[in-house]
C-alpha positions in Angstrom: 0.5 0.1 0.1 1.2 3.4 -1.2 0.5 6.9 1.3 1.2 10.3 0.0 3.6 12.4 1.6 0.6 14.7 3.7 -0.5 11.1 4.9 2.1 10.4 6.2 3.4 12.7 7.9 -0.9 12.7 8.7 0.1 9.4 10.6 3.4 10.6 12.2 1.2 13.3 14.2 -0.9 11.0 15.0 2.1 8.4 16.2 3.1 10.7 18.1 0.4 12.7 19.4 -0.7 8.3 21.3 3.0 7.9 22.7 3.3 11.3 24.6 -0.9 10.1 25.8 1.0 7.0 27.0 3.8 8.6 28.6 1.2 11.0 30.1 -1.1 8.5 31.2 1.1 5.5 33.2 2.8 8.7 34.7 -0.6 10.1 36.4 -1.1 6.5 37.1 1.7 6.9 39.2 0.8 9.6 40.9 -2.2 8.6 42.8 -3.0 6.7 45.5 -6.4 5.4 44.6 -6.8 2.2 42.9 -9.4 3.0 40.7 -8.1 6.1 39.4 -5.0 4.2 39.0 -6.6 1.2 36.8 -8.5 3.8 34.3 -4.7 5.1 33.8 -3.6 2.2 33.5 -5.9 0.8 31.1 -6.1 4.1 29.5 -1.3 4.2 28.6 -2.6 1.0 27.9 -5.0 1.4 25.1 -3.4 4.3 23.7 0.2 1.9 23.2 -2.4 -0.7 21.4 -3.2 1.8 19.3 0.2 3.4 18.6 0.7 0.2 18.2 -2.0 -0.8 15.2 -0.8 2.9 13.1 2.6 1.7 12.9 2.1 -1.0 11.4 0.3 0.2 8.8 4.5 1.9 8.6 5.1 -1.4 7.5 
């Protein structure tokens, strides 16, 4: 599958955004003492990581 330069740029932007979100969510999870809040942040971080990995797969 060939993608245009614009599509590639957009894909890289999305990957970067999901990587940043994952890092922030993991940091927030590490800062809370509430186990339910920690679990919510950790699940959200994992979702961001999964999406980032899926987007990376498009780069082939």
